[in-house]
C-alpha positions in Angstrom: 121.4 167.5 115.0 120.7 164.8 117.5 118.9 161.5 116.6 115.8 161.0 118.7 113.0 158.4 118.5 109.6 159.5 117.4 106.2 158.1 116.2 104.8 158.9 112.8 101.6 157.8 111.0 102.2 156.9 107.4 99.3 155.5 105.4 100.3 152.8 102.9 98.6 150.4 100.6 99.4 146.7 100.4 97.8 143.5 99.1 96.7 141.3 102.0 95.9 137.7 101.6 93.1 137.2 104.2 92.5 133.7 105.5 89.2 133.6 103.7 90.8 134.5 100.4 93.5 131.9 100.9 90.8 129.3 101.6 88.9 130.2 98.4 92.1 130.0 96.3 93.0 126.6 97.9 89.5 125.2 97.2 89.6 126.4 93.6 92.7 124.4 92.7 91.6 121.2 94.5 90.5 118.1 92.6 87.1 116.6 93.5 88.8 113.9 95.7 90.8 116.5 97.6 87.8 118.8 97.9 85.6 116.0 99.5 88.5 115.1 101.9 88.8 118.8 102.9 85.1 119.2 103.4 84.9 116.0 105.5 87.6 117.4 107.8 85.7 120.7 108.1 82.5 118.8 109.0 84.4 117.0 111.8 85.8 120.3 113.2 82.9 122.7 112.9 79.8 121.8 114.9 77.6 124.2 112.9 78.3 122.4 109.6 76.4 119.4 108.5 76.2 117.4 105.3 72.9 117.6 103.3 72.0 113.9 102.8 68.8 114.7 100.9 68.5 112.9 97.6 66.7 115.7 95.9 66.6 119.4 96.8 63.2 121.0 96.0 63.0 124.2 94.2 59.4 124.9 95.0 60.2 126.8 98.2 63.2 129.0 99.2 63.3 127.1 102.6 64.4 123.9 100.9 67.7 124.9 99.3 69.1 125.6 95.9 69.6 123.2 93.0 73.0 123.3 91.3 73.2 124.2 87.6 70.6 121.7 86.4 69.0 123.9 83.8 70.7 125.6 80.9 69.6 128.2 78.4 68.7 127.8 74.8 72.3 127.8 73.7 73.2 125.2 76.3 76.1 127.3 77.4 74.7 129.6 80.1 73.3 128.2 83.4 69.8 129.4 84.4 69.1 130.5 87.9 66.5 128.0 89.3 66.8 129.2 93.0 64.1 131.1 94.8 65.4 134.0 96.8 65.2 133.7 100.5 65.4 136.9 102.6 65.8 135.0 105.9 68.8 136.1 108.0 71.0 134.3 110.5 69.3 135.8 113.6 68.8 134.0 116.9 65.1 133.6 116.1 65.7 131.3 113.1 63.5 128.3 113.6 64.6 126.1 110.8 68.0 125.0 109.4 68.7 127.0 106.3 70.9 126.2 103.3 73.4 129.0 103.3 73.2 129.2 99.5 69.8 130.9 100.0 71.5 133.6 102.1 74.5 134.2 99.7 74.2 137.2 97.5 75.4 135.8 94.2 76.0 139.3 92.8 78.7 140.0 95.4 82.2 139.3 94.1 85.2 138.2 96.0 88.5 139.9 96.3 91.5 138.9 94.3 91.5 136.5 91.4 88.1 135.1 92.3 86.1 138.1 91.0 83.4 137.4 88.6 80.6 134.9 88.6 77.9 133.4 86.3 75.5 136.3 86.2 72.5 135.6 88.4 73.1 131.9 88.5 72.9 130.3 91.9 75.0 127.1 92.1 74.2 125.2 95.2 76.9 122.6 96.1 75.4 119.3 96.9 75.9 115.5 96.5 73.2 113.0 95.8 73.6 110.1 98.2 71.0 107.7 96.8 71.7 104.2 97.8 72.6 101.7 95.1 71.7 98.6 97.1 75.1 97.1 96.5 76.8 97.8 99.9 78.2 94.3 100.2 81.8 94.4 99.2 81.8 90.8 98.1 79.2 91.5 95.4 80.7 94.7 94.1 83.0 94.9 91.1 85.8 96.3 93.2 85.4 93.4 95.7 85.6 90.8 92.9 88.6 92.5 91.4 90.4 92.7 94.7 89.8 88.9 95.1 92.1 88.2 92.2 94.8 85.7 93.2 98.2 87.2 93.9 101.6 86.2 92.5 102.7 85.0 96.0 99.6 82.8 96.4 100.0 81.4 92.9 103.6 80.5 93.5 103.1 79.1 97.0 100.4 76.8 95.8 102.7 75.4 93.2 105.6 75.2 95.7 103.6 73.0 98.0 102.9 70.6 95.2 106.1 70.5 93.1 108.8 70.8 95.8 108.8 67.9 98.2 112.0 68.5 100.3 111.1 70.7 103.3 114.4 72.5 103.1 114.0 73.3 99.4 110.4 74.4 100.2 111.6 76.8 102.9 114.2 78.2 100.5 111.5 78.6 97.9 109.2 80.4 100.2 112.1 82.8 101.1 112.9 83.5 97.5 109.2 84.1 96.6 109.2 87.0 99.1 112.2 88.5 97.3 110.6 88.8 93.9 109.8 92.3 92.5 106.5 93.2 90.9 107.7 92.0 87.5 108.7 88.6 88.8 112.5 89.1 88.8 114.9 88.0 91.5 117.5 90.7 92.0 118.9 89.4 95.3 122.3 87.7 95.4 122.2 84.0 96.4 125.2 84.2 98.7 123.5 86.4 101.3 120.4 84.3 101.0 122.3 81.2 101.7 124.0 82.9 104.7 120.7 84.0 106.0 119.1 80.6 105.7 122.2 78.8 107.0 122.7 76.5 104.0 125.1 76.1 101.0 124.8 78.5 98.1 124.7 75.5 95.8 121.5 74.3 97.6 119.9 77.7 97.0 121.0 77.6 93.4 119.4 74.1 93.0 116.2 75.3 94.6 116.1 78.3 92.3 116.4 76.0 89.4 113.2 74.2 90.5 111.4 77.5 91.1 112.2 78.7 87.6 110.1 75.8 86.3 107.0 77.2 87.9 104.2 79.1 86.2 104.3 81.8 84.8 107.2 80.9 82.6 110.1 83.4 83.1 109.5 84.1 86.8 112.5 84.0 89.1 114.8 85.2 86.3 117.7 87.4 87.3 117.9 89.4 84.1 116.0 89.9 80.8 118.0 87.4 78.8 117.4 84.7 81.5 113.6 85.6 81.6 113.3 85.2 77.8 115.4 82.0 77.9 113.1 80.4 80.5 110.1 81.2 78.3 111.7 79.7 75.2 112.7 76.6 77.1 109.1 76.3 78.2 108.0 76.4 74.6 110.9 74.0 73.6 112.2 76.7 71.3 115.7 77.1 72.8 118.4 76.2 70.4 122.1 77.4 69.9 121.1 80.2 67.4 118.4 81.5 69.8 120.9 81.3 72.7 123.4 83.4 70.7 120.7 85.9 70.0 119.9 86.2 73.7 123.5 86.8 74.4 123.4 89.8 72.0 120.1 91.5 72.8 121.8 94.8 72.3 122.1 94.0 68.6 118.4 93.2 68.6 117.7 96.6 70.1 119.8 98.3 67.5 118.2 96.3 64.6 121.7 95.1 63.6 120.6 92.4 61.2 123.9 91.7 59.7 125.6 91.4 63.1 122.9 89.0 64.2 123.3 86.9 61.0 127.0 86.6 61.8 126.7 85.7 65.5 123.7 83.4 65.1 124.9 81.6 62.0 121.6 81.8 60.2 120.3 83.9 57.3 118.4 87.2 57.5 115.0 85.5 57.1 115.6 83.2 60.1 116.8 86.2 62.1 113.6 88.0 61.4 111.6 85.0 62.5 113.6 84.7 65.7 113.2 88.3 66.5 109.5 88.1 66.0 109.4 85.1 68.3 111.3 87.0 71.0 109.0 90.0 70.6 106.0 87.7 71.3 107.5 86.8 74.8 106.6 88.6 78.0 109.5 90.5 79.5 107.6 91.0 82.8 105.8 87.7 83.4 104.4 88.6 86.9 102.5 91.7 85.8 99.4 89.6 85.2 99.2 89.2 89.0 98.8 91.7 91.9 96.8 94.0 89.6 95.9 97.4 91.1 92.2 98.2 90.7 92.0 101.1 88.2 90.3 104.1 89.6 88.1 105.7 87.0 88.3 109.5 86.5 85.3 111.3 87.8 84.5 114.3 85.6 83.9 117.6 87.3 82.0 119.0 84.3 79.5 117.1 82.0 79.0 118.2 78.4 76.4 116.7 76.0 74.9 117.8 72.8 71.3 118.8 72.2 69.1 118.0 69.3 69.3 121.6 68.0 73.1 121.4 67.7 73.9 123.3 70.8 75.7 122.0 73.9 74.7 121.5 77.5 77.5 122.2 80.0 76.8 121.5 83.6 78.6 120.6 86.8 78.7 117.0 87.9 76.8 117.2 91.2 78.2 113.9 92.3 81.6 115.6 92.8 80.2 118.6 94.7 79.8 118.2 98.5 76.7 119.9 99.8 77.0 121.4 103.2 74.4 123.2 105.4 74.7 125.6 108.3 72.6 124.4 111.3 71.2 127.8 112.3 68.8 126.2 114.8 71.7 124.7 116.6 73.7 128.0 116.4 70.7 130.0 117.9 70.3 127.5 120.7 74.0 127.6 121.5 74.2 131.4 121.5 71.2 131.7 123.9 72.6 129.2 126.3 76.3 130.3 126.3 77.4 132.8 129.0 81.1 132.5 128.8 82.8 135.1 126.6 85.4 132.7 125.1 82.7 130.2 124.3 80.6 132.9 122.5 83.6 134.0 120.6 84.3 130.3 119.5 80.8 129.9 118.3 81.0 133.1 116.3 84.2 132.0 114.7 82.6 128.7 113.8 79.7 130.5 112.2 82.0 132.8 110.2 84.1 129.8 109.1 81.0 127.9 108.0 79.7 130.9 106.1 83.0 131.4 104.3 83.3 127.7 103.4 79.8 127.6 101.8 80.6 130.8 100.0 83.9 129.5 98.7 82.3 126.3 97.6 79.7 128.2 95.7 82.3 130.5 94.1 84.4 127.5 93.2 81.5 125.8 91.4 80.5 129.0 89.6 84.1 129.6 88.4 84.6 126.1 87.1 81.3 126.2 85.2 82.2 129.6 83.7 85.7 128.5 82.6 84.4 125.2 81.2 81.6 126.9 79.3 84.1 129.3 77.6 86.4 126.3 76.7 83.5 124.7 74.9 82.8 127.9 73.1 86.4 128.2 72.0 86.9 124.6 71.0 83.5 123.8 69.5 85.2 122.7 66.2 87.1 120.0 68.1 83.9 118.5 69.5 82.2 118.6 66.1 85.0 117.4 63.8 87.8 115.9 65.9 91.3 116.6 67.1 92.5 117.9 63.7 90.3 120.9 64.4 91.7 121.6 67.9 92.5 125.3 67.8 95.4 127.0 69.6 94.4 128.2 73.0 96.2 129.7 76.0 95.1 130.6 79.5 95.1 134.3 78.5 92.4 133.7 75.9 90.0 132.3 78.4 90.9 134.8 81.1 90.2 137.7 78.8 86.9 136.2 77.6 85.4 135.7 81.1 87.2 138.7 82.7 89.3 136.7 85.2 93.0 136.5 86.0 95.1 133.9 84.2 96.1 132.4 87.6 92.5 131.8 88.4 92.0 129.9 85.0 95.2 128.0 85.7 93.9 126.8 89.1 90.5 125.9 87.7 91.9 123.8 84.9 94.3 121.8 87.1 93.1 118.3 88.0 89.7 119.1 86.6 88.1 116.8 84.0 85.2 117.2 81.5 83.2 114.4 80.1 82.5 115.1 76.4 81.0 113.1 73.5 84.6 112.5 72.5 85.7 111.2 75.9 86.9 112.5 79.2 89.6 115.1 79.0 91.5 117.2 81.6 90.7 120.8 81.1 94.4 121.5 80.5 94.2 119.3 77.3 92.3 122.0 75.5 95.2 124.5 75.8 97.8 124.1 73.1 100.5 126.4 71.6 100.0 127.8 68.2 102.0 126.9 65.1 101.9 129.4 62.3 100.5 128.7 58.9 102.5 129.2 55.7 100.4 132.3 54.7 100.5 133.6 58.3 96.7 133.9 58.4 95.5 130.9 60.4 97.4 129.2 63.3 97.3 125.5 64.0 97.4 123.9 67.4 100.3 121.9 68.4 98.1 118.9 69.3 96.5 118.8 65.9 99.9 119.0 64.3 101.0 116.0 66.4 97.9 114.1 65.3 98.7 114.9 61.6 102.3 113.8 62.0 101.2 110.5 63.5 98.6 110.0 60.7 101.2 110.6 58.0 103.5 108.0 59.6 100.8 105.5 60.2 99.8 105.6 56.5 103.3 105.7 55.0 104.0 102.7 52.6 106.8 100.3 53.5 108.8 101.2 50.4 108.6 104.9 51.0 109.1 105.8 54.6 108.9 109.5 55.4 111.9 111.3 56.8 111.5 114.3 59.1 112.2 116.5 56.1 109.5 114.7 54.1 107.0 115.2 56.9 107.9 118.9 57.0 107.3 119.2 53.3 104.0 117.4 53.6 102.8 119.6 56.4 103.9 122.7 54.5 101.9 121.6 51.5 98.9 121.5 53.9 99.7 125.1 55.1 101.6 124.3 58.3 104.8 126.2 58.8 106.9 124.0 60.9 110.7 123.4 61.4 112.4 120.0 61.1 113.5 120.0 64.8 109.9 120.6 65.8 108.8 117.6 63.8 111.5 115.5 65.4 110.5 116.7 68.9 106.9 115.9 68.4 107.7 112.5 66.9 109.9 111.5 69.8 107.3 112.7 72.3 104.9 110.2 70.8 107.4 107.4 70.9 107.7 107.1 67.2 111.2 105.9 66.0 113.2 107.6 63.3 112.7 106.9 59.6 115.8 104.6 59.6 114.4 102.4 62.3 111.0 102.4 60.8 112.4 101.4 57.4 114.3 98.4 59.0 111.2 97.3 60.9 108.9 97.5 57.9 111.5 95.6 55.7 111.8 92.8 58.2 108.1 93.0 59.3 108.9 93.7 62.9 
C-alpha cells in the first residue's frame, strides 16, 4: 500500500487562552500600584480611553456612571447594587461620553477561572482625585522627611572643621565615599593609597582622625573595632573590655566561664560588660540616609457596625476609573475612510471594552473573596489571633464557587484594613493542627501565638523546654509534635531553652 498525502477534517476540543482572558488574569493578580501603572500605560496607548477625574459620580441618572460598592446590606457582607441600568449602546449616534460600566451586563460571566460575580452588584472602578491643597513638596511630610541630612553631608561638615591639612582632608573625602550603609569601611588601605598617590601610613593616620567623628563607631573595619570606638568615646575601654572584644564569639555563645577566664573578672562583672556591649550600636550609620517608608494602601476596607455586623467594601482610592469616549469614537468612525484606520479604531474600542470589563470583574472578585474571608475568620476579628481558624484556598474557592487559582491570585499582594490592623489577605490562610480529641482543628498561626505567649510568661527559674511546651499545648487540647514546636519557635527568632535560661540568669 502506497503512502500518499491527503487532507482530513478532525474536530477536536482544546482550552484556548484568549488575549482577553490573559489580560483579565493578569489584572487580577496585580497589586494596586501595578494596576495603576498598567492602566496609565493603556491610557497613553488607547485614544478612546480617558480617566474619569470627577470627584463624585452621581447615581441619580444612568448617564453619569456607576458608584463602586458604597452601600452594603444589613449584614454588612453583601454589596448592594446602586447603579441605574442604562440601555444606551455604542452606536455612531451616541452623543455623550458614557461610562462603560453602564453598558456592561454584570450577569454575564467570563471564561476560565474568572467565572462568578457578586450577584447583581455593579462595581464601577474609579478613583477620587480631590485635591488636598498640599501640592508643594517642601511642605509635605515626604518632602520634610527627604530633607533629612545624609551621612555623607554630616561627615563632610565635620571633616571641614576637624581636619586642617588639605591632603588629609582629600583622603577623608575619598574614604567617606567608600563607606557602606552601616558606616563600615571595607576597602583595603593599600589600594586607596595607590589611587591617591600617597603613603599607606598617611591614609592610616587620616583614618584615625576620621574614626573620631560623630557618630561614634563610624569608619570601623569590623564589628569589634566599631564597638571599641564607641567604648573609647564613652571612656569605657579597659583591658578587660578589650579582651572581651577579642572574644566576641564567646559572647555570642554565652560562654560565661570562658569570658571570666579570658577577661580576668568575675561572672557579675562579665554580665555588666556584656550588658554594656549590648547597649552599643553595631551599625552606627543607620540613623542617616533613611528611606521614606511607604505605607501599605489597603485594597479592601472592613469596619464594624453598631449592630455587630461588618461592612466590607473596596477602597475606591486604589481603583482607577476609566471611561470610553464614545463621542470621539463616533466622530473618528464617521471621518475615517481608510480600511486600516477603521480596523485600528475598532481594535482600540474592543481593547477599551475589555479593559473596563476586566477592571470591573477584578473589583467584583476581590470583594467577593474578601467578604468570604471575613465570614470564615469572624472569630479572629472579634477575639484576636488565638481564635484564627485553619483556612486554605480550597475552603474559600468552594464557598464562592471559584477555582483555587483565582483565589490565589486575588489574595496575592492584596491588603485589607481591619479593626485589628492591615493584613495581607494571605495572612488569613493557615494550616490546621489537630486537637487531642480530633474534633476541633487549630490554626498554625494561633499555635505560634500560644507558643510565644507561653515563653513570654515563663519564670526565670522555670524555663520551658520544647517538651514542656508540647505538654502545655496538649493540656490545652492541641496535638503537636516536639519538632513542630521547635520549628515554630525558630521561625519566630526565639532561642532554645538553654540559651533563654542563661540570658535570664544573667539578666541579658
